[in-house]
C-alpha positions in Angstrom: 0.0 0.0 0.0 2.9 2.3 0.9 4.5 1.7 -2.5 1.3 2.6 -4.3 1.0 5.9 -2.4 4.7 6.6 -3.2 4.1 5.9 -6.8 1.1 8.2 -7.1 3.4 11.1 -5.9 5.7 10.6 -8.9 5.1 13.2 -11.6 5.8 10.7 -14.4 3.1 8.3 -13.0 0.6 11.2 -12.8 1.5 12.4 -16.3 1.0 8.9 -17.7 -2.3 8.6 -15.9 -3.5 11.9 -17.3 -2.2 11.0 -20.8 -3.8 7.6 -20.6 -7.2 8.9 -19.7 -7.1 11.5 -22.5 -5.9 8.9 -25.0 -8.8 6.6 -24.1 -11.2 9.5 -24.6 -9.6 10.5 -27.9 -9.7 6.9 -29.1 -13.3 6.6 -28.2 -14.2 9.7 -30.2 -12.0 8.7 -33.1 -13.9 5.4 -33.5 -17.0 7.4 -34.2 -15.4 10.1 -36.2 -13.6 7.5 -38.3 -10.7 8.1 -40.6 -10.3 11.9 -40.6 -8.0 12.7 -43.5 -7.1 11.7 -47.1 -3.5 10.5 -46.2 -4.7 8.1 -43.5 -6.7 6.2 -46.1 -3.4 5.9 -48.1 -1.7 4.4 -45.1 -4.5 1.9 -44.5 -4.5 0.8 -48.1 -0.7 0.4 -48.0 -1.2 -1.7 -44.9 -3.5 -4.0 -46.9 -0.7 -4.4 -49.5 1.9 -5.1 -46.8 -0.6 -7.7 -45.4 -0.7 -9.4 -48.8 -4.2 -8.1 -49.7 -3.5 -6.4 -53.1 -6.6 -4.1 -53.3 -4.9 -0.8 -53.7 -2.7 1.2 -56.0 0.9 0.2 -55.7 2.2 3.5 -57.0 2.2 5.1 -53.5 3.5 2.1 -51.5 6.8 3.8 -51.0 5.3 6.5 -48.8 6.4 6.5 -45.1 6.1 2.8 -44.5 6.6 2.1 -40.8 3.0 2.7 -39.6 1.4 0.8 -42.6 3.8 -2.1 -42.0 3.0 -2.3 -38.2 -0.7 -2.0 -39.0 -0.4 -4.8 -41.6 0.8 -7.1 -38.8 -2.5 -6.6 -37.1 -4.4 -7.1 -40.4 -2.5 -10.4 -40.9 -3.8 -11.5 -37.5 -7.4 -11.1 -38.8 -8.4 -7.7 -37.5 -8.8 -5.5 -40.6 -10.0 -2.1 -39.2 -8.9 1.5 -39.1 -9.0 1.1 -35.3 -5.8 -0.9 -35.6 -3.9 2.2 -36.8 -5.6 4.3 -34.2 -4.4 2.0 -31.4 -0.8 2.1 -32.7 -1.0 5.9 -32.8 -2.4 5.9 -29.2 0.5 3.8 -27.9 3.1 6.0 -29.6 1.4 9.1 -28.3 1.7 7.9 -24.7 5.4 7.1 -25.4 5.9 10.5 -26.9 4.6 12.3 -23.8 6.6 10.1 -21.5 9.8 10.6 -23.5 9.3 14.3 -23.6 9.1 14.4 -19.8 12.3 12.4 -19.5 14.0 14.7 -22.0 12.8 17.9 -20.3 14.2 16.5 -17.0 17.7 16.8 -18.5 17.2 20.6 -18.3 14.4 21.2 -15.7 13.2 19.8 -12.4 10.4 17.3 -12.1 7.5 19.8 -11.7 8.8 22.0 -14.5 9.2 19.0 -16.8 5.7 17.7 -15.8 4.2 21.1 -16.6 6.1 21.4 -19.9 4.8 17.9 -20.9 1.2 19.0 -20.1 1.6 22.1 -22.2 2.8 19.9 -25.1 -0.3 17.7 -24.5 -2.6 20.7 -24.5 -1.5 22.0 -28.0 -4.6 21.8 -30.2 -2.8 20.0 -33.0 -1.4 17.4 -30.6 -4.8 16.8 -29.1 -6.6 16.5 -32.4 -4.1 14.3 -34.3 -2.9 12.1 -31.4 -4.8 9.0 -32.3 -6.1 9.9 -35.8 -4.1 7.4 -37.8 -1.8 10.1 -39.2 1.9 9.7 -39.1 2.8 13.0 -37.5 2.6 11.9 -33.9 4.5 8.6 -34.5 7.3 10.6 -36.2 7.5 13.0 -33.3 7.4 10.2 -30.8 10.4 8.5 -32.3 12.1 11.9 -32.7 11.7 12.6 -29.0 13.3 9.3 -28.0 16.1 9.8 -30.5 17.0 13.2 -29.0 16.6 11.7 -25.4 19.1 8.9 -26.2 21.4 11.5 -27.8 21.5 13.6 -24.7 22.0 10.5 -22.5 24.8 9.3 -24.8 26.7 12.6 -24.6 26.1 13.4 -21.0 25.8 10.1 -19.1 26.7 6.9 -21.0 28.2 7.0 -24.5 26.8 3.5 -25.2 23.4 5.2 -25.8 25.0 6.7 -29.0 24.8 3.3 -30.6 21.0 3.6 -30.6 20.7 7.2 -31.8 20.9 6.7 -35.5 19.0 3.5 -35.7 16.1 5.2 -33.8 16.5 8.2 -36.1 16.0 5.8 -39.0 12.8 4.5 -37.3 11.6 8.1 -37.0 12.5 8.6 -40.7 10.5 5.5 -41.7 7.6 6.7 -39.6 7.6 10.1 -41.3 10.2 10.9 -43.9 10.6 14.5 -42.9 11.9 13.4 -39.5 15.3 13.2 -41.3 15.5 16.9 -40.5 16.4 15.9 -37.0 19.9 15.2 -38.3 20.7 18.9 -38.0 20.1 19.2 -34.2 21.8 15.9 -33.7 24.9 17.0 -35.6 24.9 20.4 -33.8 24.7 18.7 -30.3 27.5 16.3 -31.2 29.6 19.2 -32.4 29.2 21.3 -29.3 29.6 18.4 -26.9 33.4 18.5 -27.2 33.7 14.7 -27.3 32.7 14.0 -30.9 36.0 12.4 -31.8 35.9 10.2 -28.7 32.5 8.9 -29.7 33.1 8.8 -33.5 33.3 5.0 -33.6 30.0 4.5 -31.8 28.3 7.0 -34.0 29.6 5.3 -37.2 28.4 1.9 -35.9 25.0 3.4 -35.2 24.8 4.8 -38.7 25.7 1.4 -40.2 23.1 -0.2 -37.9 20.5 2.3 -39.2 21.1 1.2 -42.8 20.2 -2.3 -41.8 16.7 -1.1 -40.9 16.0 0.6 -44.2 17.4 -2.0 -46.6 14.4 -4.5 -46.3 12.0 -1.7 -47.2 14.0 -0.6 -50.2 14.2 -4.2 -51.4 10.4 -4.6 -50.9 9.7 -1.4 -52.8 12.0 -2.5 -55.6 10.2 -5.8 -55.9 6.8 -4.2 -56.0 7.6 -1.2 -58.3 10.4 -2.6 -60.4 12.5 0.4 -59.6 13.0 3.0 -56.9 12.3 6.0 -59.2 9.3 7.3 -57.3 11.2 7.4 -54.0 14.2 9.0 -55.7 12.0 11.6 -57.4 10.3 12.3 -54.1 13.6 13.1 -52.3 15.1 14.9 -55.3 12.1 17.2 -55.7 12.1 17.9 -52.0 15.8 18.7 -51.9 15.4 21.0 -54.9 12.5 22.7 -53.1 10.0 21.7 -55.8 7.8 19.5 -53.7 4.2 20.4 -54.6 2.4 22.0 -57.5 0.0 24.9 -57.7 -3.0 22.6 -58.1 -2.2 20.7 -54.9 -4.7 21.3 -52.2 -1.9 22.1 -49.7 0.0 24.4 -52.0 1.0 27.5 -50.0 4.1 29.6 -50.9 3.8 31.8 -47.9 7.1 31.3 -46.0 5.8 32.9 -42.8 2.6 30.8 -42.7 3.6 28.9 -39.5 4.9 32.0 -37.8 1.7 33.9 -38.6 -0.4 31.1 -37.0 1.8 30.4 -34.0 -0.7 31.7 -31.5 -3.4 29.4 -33.0 -1.1 26.4 -32.4 -0.7 27.3 -28.7 -4.4 27.7 -27.9 -7.5 28.3 -30.0 -10.6 30.3 -29.0 -14.2 29.0 -29.0 -15.0 27.7 -32.5 -18.1 28.0 -34.6 -18.8 24.3 -34.5 -16.8 23.4 -37.6 -14.6 20.3 -37.1 -12.0 21.4 -39.7 -11.1 24.3 -37.4 -10.1 21.7 -34.8 -8.0 19.8 -37.3 -6.6 23.1 -38.7 -6.3 25.8 -36.0 -5.2 28.4 -38.6 -8.9 28.5 -39.7 -9.9 29.6 -36.2 -8.5 32.3 -34.0 -6.2 32.3 -30.9 -7.7 32.3 -27.5 -7.0 35.0 -24.9 -4.9 32.4 -23.1 -2.5 32.3 -26.1 -2.0 36.0 -26.1 -1.4 36.2 -22.3 1.0 33.2 -22.4 3.0 34.4 -25.4 3.5 37.9 -23.7 4.8 36.2 -20.6 7.0 33.8 -22.5 8.5 36.6 -24.7 9.2 38.6 -21.5 10.8 35.5 -19.9 12.9 34.7 -22.9 13.9 38.3 -23.2 15.1 38.3 -19.6 16.9 35.0 -20.2 18.7 36.5 -23.2 19.6 39.6 -21.3 21.2 37.6 -18.5 23.3 35.7 -21.1 24.4 38.9 -22.9 25.2 40.5 -19.6 27.5 37.6 -18.5 29.1 37.7 -21.9 29.8 41.4 -21.7 31.3 40.9 -18.3 33.7 38.4 -19.7 34.8 40.4 -22.7 38.0 41.6 -21.1 39.4 38.1 -20.8 38.6 37.0 -24.4 37.8 40.2 -26.3 39.4 39.4 -29.6 37.7 36.0 -29.9 34.4 37.5 -29.0 34.7 40.2 -31.7 35.6 37.6 -34.3 32.7 35.3 -33.3 30.3 38.2 -33.2 31.2 39.3 -36.7 30.9 35.8 -38.1 27.6 35.4 -36.4 26.2 38.7 -37.9 27.4 37.7 -41.4 25.9 34.3 -41.1 22.6 35.7 -39.8 22.3 38.0 -42.8 23.1 35.2 -45.2 20.6 32.9 -43.4 17.8 35.5 -43.6 18.4 36.1 -47.3 18.6 32.3 -48.0 15.4 31.7 -46.2 13.4 33.9 -48.6 15.4 33.4 -51.8 17.2 30.0 -51.7 16.6 26.3 -51.1 15.8 24.9 -47.7 19.0 22.8 -47.7 21.3 25.8 -48.1 19.3 27.6 -45.4 19.5 24.7 -43.0 23.3 24.5 -43.4 23.7 28.3 -42.9 21.6 28.2 -39.7 23.5 25.2 -38.5 26.6 27.3 -38.7 24.8 30.2 -37.0 23.8 28.1 -34.1 27.3 26.5 -33.8 28.9 30.0 -33.9 26.3 31.3 -31.4 27.1 28.5 -29.0 30.8 29.1 -29.2 30.2 32.8 -28.6 28.0 32.4 -25.5 29.4 29.2 -24.1 29.6 29.3 -20.3 27.1 32.1 -19.9 24.1 30.0 -19.1 23.2 26.8 -17.3 22.9 23.8 -19.6 23.1 26.2 -22.6 23.7 23.2 -24.9 20.1 22.0 -24.3 18.8 25.4 -25.3 20.7 25.3 -28.5 19.6 21.7 -29.1 15.9 22.6 -28.9 16.5 25.9 -30.9 18.1 23.8 -33.6 15.2 21.3 -33.5 12.7 24.1 -34.0 14.7 25.9 -36.6 15.4 22.7 -38.7 11.7 21.9 -39.1 10.5 25.5 -39.3 12.9 26.2 -42.2 12.0 23.0 -44.0 8.3 23.3 -43.8 8.3 27.0 -44.4 10.3 26.9 -47.6 8.6 23.8 -49.1 5.5 25.1 -50.8 3.2 22.4 -49.4 1.8 23.4 -46.0 -0.9 22.1 -43.8 -1.3 22.9 -40.1 -0.4 19.4 -38.8 3.1 19.8 -40.2 3.7 22.1 -37.3 3.5 19.1 -35.0 7.2 18.4 -35.8 8.0 21.7 -34.0 5.8 21.3 -30.9 8.3 19.6 -28.6 10.6 22.6 -29.1 7.8 25.1 -28.7 6.8 23.5 -25.4 10.4 23.7 -24.2 10.7 27.4 -24.8 7.3 28.1 -23.3 8.3 26.4 -20.1 11.8 28.1 -20.2 10.2 31.5 -20.5 7.7 30.8 -17.7 10.5 29.6 -15.4 12.6 32.7 -16.1 9.7 35.1 -15.4 8.5 33.2 -12.3 12.1 32.9 -10.8 12.6 36.6 -11.5 9.5 37.8 -9.7 8.9 34.9 -7.3 9.3 37.4 -4.4 6.0 38.8 -5.4 4.4 35.4 -4.9 5.8 34.7 -1.5 3.4 36.9 0.4 0.5 35.1 -1.2 2.0 31.8 -0.1 2.1 30.6 -3.8 5.1 28.5 -4.7 6.6 28.8 -8.2 5.8 25.1 -8.9 2.1 25.9 -8.4 2.2 28.6 -11.1 3.7 26.2 -13.7 1.0 23.6 -12.9 -1.8 26.2 -13.0 -0.7 27.5 -16.4 -0.4 24.0 -17.8 -3.7 22.8 -16.4 -5.6 25.9 -17.6 -4.3 25.3 -21.1 -5.2 21.6 -21.0 -8.7 22.2 -19.7 -9.3 24.9 -22.4 -8.2 22.4 -25.1 -10.4 19.6 -23.7 -13.4 22.0 -23.6 -13.0 23.1 -27.2 -12.5 19.5 -28.4 -15.4 18.0 -26.4 -17.8 20.8 -27.6 -17.0 20.6 -31.3 -16.1 17.1 -32.4 -18.8 15.7 -34.8 -20.6 12.4 -34.2 -19.2 11.1 -37.5 -16.5 12.2 -39.9 -16.5 12.3 -43.6 -15.0 8.8 -43.9 -18.2 7.4 -42.2 -20.4 8.7 -45.0 -18.0 7.5 -47.7 -18.3 4.0 -46.1 -22.1 4.2 -46.1 -22.1 5.2 -49.8 -19.7 2.4 -50.6 -21.9 -0.1 -48.7 -24.9 1.1 -50.7 -23.0 0.4 -54.0 -22.1 -3.1 -52.9 -25.8 -3.8 -52.4 -26.8 -2.1 -55.6 -24.3 -4.0 -57.7 -23.0 -7.2 -56.1 -20.5 -7.6 -59.0 -18.8 -4.3 -58.1 -15.5 -6.1 -57.7 -15.4 -6.7 -61.4 -16.3 -3.1 -62.3 -14.1 -0.1 -63.1 -14.6 2.6 -60.5 -13.2 6.1 -60.3 -13.5 8.7 -57.5 -12.1 12.1 -56.5 -11.4 10.6 -53.1 -10.0 7.3 -54.4 -8.0 6.2 -51.2 -11.2 6.4 -49.1 -13.4 4.5 -51.6 -10.6 1.9 -52.1 -10.5 1.3 -48.4 -14.2 1.1 -48.1 -14.8 -1.2 -51.0 -11.5 -3.2 -50.5 -10.8 -2.9 -54.2 -8.7 -0.6 -56.3 -10.5 2.6 -57.2 -8.8 5.0 -59.6 -8.4 8.8 -59.3 -10.5 11.3 -61.3 -11.5 14.8 -60.3 -13.6 17.3 -62.3 -11.5 20.4 -61.2 -8.7 19.3 -63.5 -10.9 19.5 -66.6 -12.3 22.6 -68.3 -15.8 21.4 -68.6 -18.1 18.3 -68.0 -17.6 17.1 -71.6 -13.8 16.9 -71.2 -14.2 15.0 -67.9 -16.8 12.7 -69.5 -14.4 11.9 -72.3 -11.8 10.9 -69.7 -14.1 8.6 -67.9 -15.5 7.0 -71.1 -12.0 6.6 -72.5 -11.0 4.7 -69.4 -14.2 2.6 -69.4 -15.3 3.8 -66.0 -18.5 2.0 -64.9 -19.0 4.2 -61.8 -17.8 7.6 -60.7 -18.1 8.5 -57.0 -17.9 12.2 -56.4 -17.4 13.4 -52.8 -15.9 16.9 -52.9 -17.1 18.8 -56.1 -19.3 21.7 -55.3 -21.5 22.3 -57.2 -21.8 18.9 -58.7 -21.6 18.4 -62.5 -24.0 16.8 -64.9 -21.6 14.4 -66.6 -22.6 13.4 -70.2 -22.8 9.7 -70.7 -23.4 9.1 -67.0 -26.5 9.4 -64.7 -26.7 9.7 -60.9 -28.0 6.6 -59.2 -27.9 7.9 -55.6 -27.2 11.1 -53.6 -26.1 10.7 -50.0 -25.5 14.2 -48.8 -22.4 15.6 -50.7 -21.6 12.2 -52.1 -23.0 11.4 -55.5 -22.6 8.1 -57.3 -22.7 8.2 -61.1 -23.2 5.1 -63.4 -22.3 4.9 -67.0 -25.3 5.0 -69.4 -26.1 1.6 -70.8 
């Protein structure tokens, strides 16, 4: 009994309990909402292929394979349901929160780390996408544990470094863009002053990581006959050409994520539209976000002032080196700013890596555990630069930056509270209480918004109903040629390959009709076109809300 009471006083236990309860709630809601997003259907269809059920288009099998592969293991066991992917996401979400707490503890105390983890948990994007079947949370989960092992390997036991790059490869396979984590990893190794001592362990880890990716490359080659789609994906990304103007996520605004930063911290009451929960940029920030960001900016400003003050006090002893480092830093910052707006993301990443390394060398010794601050700053910068410059942008891409955002929020709070804690003493309020109060208020606000605005069913539910209707209407549907503007969803619902066709890519109904007729489409299922088209050569056989099913004229 004593051991149980002792356990309940541990912040990590309480954090896992809170996270577990929230995860169960989110999973329960997700079951009714269903698959919430286009990409999730792609992962489910790829899982069917991995499971040996060839119902989907092989052309996208090369996309981030880890979660589809893990889901396929459940499918092979006989449970073919989107819930399998939701459950895997839920497990990794809990591991992400636990890992972030342990990582924060390398810089903060238990209560501060607990509060920072709750703040991370309360971010609208984290809450909404936690168990959705998307790959963003799994990618972040493995990224967090990669960085945690990196810090342990540098500061406590170098044997952890053997695992850093294999785990980075797992994060990469979960979400390809997780490879950007290589920049903060490299920076942290550079500033640790023992890179050469641990070089052998790092190389062994890199070689071990290659063993993880080879089986997937061989599988893709066997299925596709070549690796051209994968090579083209990475080539276009490196060249900054990932995305076309007609892509739904096309957005060339390089300050998009910065402009919506407050929305990602906390959103205000919504208008009852679920897409505002999925995409906070479509809503507006809550008053909590404004108050918190003012406090955090004040705190970070004080923190920077303290660092600059210590540096100025030490100039007499190393004035020449300080001047040289300062000049280099200014030049690199100017180059980085210009590169961000006018060059590729890769060049910008390399310049800012040099900026952070030079900045650390300049301010080394002026702050407690300054290397952790630069590690998280590099984390945020690496993903911010990448996702800002690449012209494909959706809100959930910001999830890659949320661990670093939570870090700097708690750092700013700590600095302000420690600076003015004397004002709290007469009210008998401990600093720890303030951290907890802020975190709990944010979490309660997020829960309230989510509970009040999640729909009973998501769009995937209605696509499934329409697909079920078609199977009853035409029992021989498996032998028919079916097209849809939401082909991954209909493929998943019918468990047969459905091909892509969308009216918006054609100038008029006649041109679209010619495409369908030339490809001998028996049925066309339209889910998104508004207003709907009258398609020559086809007639509507059912209308289920915004979903219309067309059949070719006999």
